[in-house]
C-alpha positions as CSV (number, residue, x, y, z in Angstrom):
1,M,18.5,-30.2,-11.5
2,I,16.8,-27.1,-13.0
3,Y,13.8,-27.6,-10.7
4,L,16.1,-27.4,-7.7
5,L,17.7,-24.2,-8.9
6,G,14.3,-22.7,-9.6
7,L,13.1,-23.6,-6.1
8,L,16.2,-22.2,-4.6
9,L,15.8,-19.0,-6.6
10,A,12.2,-18.7,-5.4
11,F,13.2,-19.0,-1.7
12,V,15.9,-16.3,-2.2
13,L,13.5,-13.9,-3.9
14,V,10.9,-14.4,-1.1
15,A,13.5,-13.7,1.5
16,I,14.6,-10.6,-0.2
17,Y,11.2,-9.1,-1.0
18,S,9.3,-10.1,2.2
19,N,8.7,-7.4,4.8
20,P,9.6,-8.7,8.3
21,A,7.6,-5.8,9.9
22,T,4.3,-7.3,8.7
23,R,5.2,-10.9,8.2
24,A,2.6,-12.2,10.7
25,C,-0.1,-9.6,9.8
26,R,-3.1,-10.7,7.7
27,W,-5.0,-7.5,6.9
28,R,-8.7,-7.6,6.1
29,E,-10.3,-4.5,4.5
30,Y,-13.7,-3.2,5.4
31,R,-14.5,-0.4,2.9
32,Q,-16.3,2.8,4.0
33,E,-17.4,5.9,2.2
34,D,-14.3,7.9,3.0
35,G,-11.6,5.1,2.9
36,A,-11.3,1.8,4.6
37,R,-10.9,0.2,8.1
38,W,-8.2,-2.4,8.2
39,V,-8.2,-5.2,10.8
40,C,-5.4,-7.7,11.3
41,V,-6.8,-11.2,11.6
42,H,-3.7,-12.4,13.4
43,C,-3.4,-9.9,16.3
44,G,-6.6,-7.8,16.1
45,A,-5.0,-4.5,15.5
46,E,-7.2,-1.9,13.7
47,T,-6.5,1.2,11.7
48,L,-8.0,3.5,9.2
49,G,-6.5,4.1,5.7
50,E,-7.0,4.3,2.0
51,A,-9.1,1.7,0.2
52,G,-7.0,-0.9,-1.5
53,Q,-3.7,0.0,0.3
54,K,-3.0,-2.2,3.3
55,P,-0.8,-1.0,6.2
56,K,2.9,-1.5,5.7
57,T,3.8,-1.8,9.4
58,C,2.6,-4.1,12.2
59,L,0.4,-2.2,14.6
60,R,0.1,-4.8,17.4
61,D,1.0,-3.8,20.9
62,P,4.5,-4.8,21.9
63,R,4.6,-7.4,24.5
64,P,7.1,-7.3,27.3
C-alpha cells in the first residue's frame, strides 16, 4: 500500500515540476571559449548560451 502511495506521489510531483514548453527537447551542449552552443537532439534547433545552463524554452519551428 505504501509503495502505491509513493508511486502516485512521484507521478504528481513530476506533473507539477515538469516544463511542458521543453518536454520533447533533449539539449546537447557543445562548449566553446565564450559560452556554449546548444543543439536539440529531438528537433535539431540550435542556440548559443551560457555553459551549463540549457535553454528553458523549445526553439523548434512551429508547424502549421
